N, C-alpha and C positions, 0 to 999 in steps of 0.2 A: 145293107148298112155296114156289115162287117168288111166287105171289100173296099169300101170308101175309107174306113179307118186304116186299113192296111196300106192303101195308096198314100194316104197322108203321112203315115209313119215312115214309109219308105222314102217319100219325098223329103221329109224332115231329116232323116238319116243321111241322105245324099247331100243336102245343104251343109250339114254338120261336117261331113267328110271333106267337102270342098273348102270350107272355112279352115279346117285343120290343116289341109295341104297348103293353103295359102300362107298361113302363119308359120308353118314349118319351113317353107322356102324363104320367107323373110328372115328368119333367124339364121339360116345357113348363109344367106347373102351377107349379112353383117359380119358373121364369123370369118368368112372368106376375105372380106375387105380388110378386117383388122389384121390378118396374118398374111396377106398376099405379098407385100413388098417389105424388104428389109434393106437398109442402106448398105450394109456390108455384103449383101448377096450379090456377087458379080453378075448373076444371070437376070437381075431385075431390070425394069425399064427406068429406074431412077438413076440420076447422076451420082456416081460414087467413085469415079476414077481419080478425081482431084482431092487433095486434102481439104477438109472442111474449114472454111473461113468462118468468122463470126456471122451470126444470123440476126438480121434486123427486119422485123415485120411491122409495118406501120399501117394500121387500119385494116378494115375488111378487104379492101382491094389488094392490100399487101399480101394477104393469104392467097388470093387467087393468082397473083403474079408469081409467088413462091412455088405454088403447085404447078403452074404452067411452065415454069422453068425446070420442072422435073425433080423438085426437091422434097416433096411430101406427097402423101396420099390423102384421100378423103374429100369431102365436099363442104364441111363446116356445119353440117346438121347434126342433131342429137344422136341419131343412129349411125352416122357416118362422119365423125369429126375429122378435121385435119390432123394428121399424125406425123410427128417427127420422132424417129426412134433409132436406137442402135448407132449413134454417131459419137465421135470424139472430137472436141474442139479445144485447141490451146489458144487462149485469148491473147497471147503475146505480151502479157504483163500489164495490159491496160484495157479499158472499155468493158464490154459485156460479151460473154460467149453467145448468149441468146437474149435479145431484147425484143419484146412484143409490146406494142402500145396501141391504144384506141381501137380495140377489137371486142366485139360481142358475139363472135362465132364460136362454135364448139371446136375445141382442139385438145390434143393430148401430146405431151412430151414424155417419153419413157425410155428407160435403159440407156441414157446418154451419160457420157463422161465429159464434164466441162471444167477446165482447169486454167490456172494462170491468168486471171482477169480480175477486174474490180468486182463484178458480179458474175456468178455462173449463169443464173437466170434472173432477168429483171423484167417485171410486168408493170406497166403503167396504164391505168384506166382500162383494165381488161376484165372481162367476165367469161364464164363458161369454159374455163380451162382446167385441165387435169394434169398433174405432175405425178409420175409414178417411177419409183426405183431409179432415180437419177443420182449420180455422184458429182457433187460440186466441191472440189478440193483445191487447195493452194490458191484460192481466190481471197480477196479482201473480205468479201461477203458471199455467202452461198446463194440464197434465193431471196429476192425482195419483191 
């Protein structure tokens, strides 16, 4: 009777350790993806050799096209949002530095400097976005 309980306990401990290992690798994967690429890092796979023009993402397909062109990271899911970070855009005195419309995918815009436009960031019919630590200055309006 006692060896049966010991085997059950050992089996339960083994399952717990497997679950713990799985969860730990998932958290590490998300952290790696969030910090893997930076636009100003010349060693990254993302396009960063040209000055940034304004950004216009129209719909969920627009995010996929933007990523496939090498302009952002992520996949648009909760634990792996599309990420635009560490860029500077001069809007040239008109329009929007960043315009995102008709999107319900997860995305994050962070540590960007967006200047000299009508709007630094303009969102139209958008959900699931996060804006962090962006500077929108010398625009007619910062964020709409």
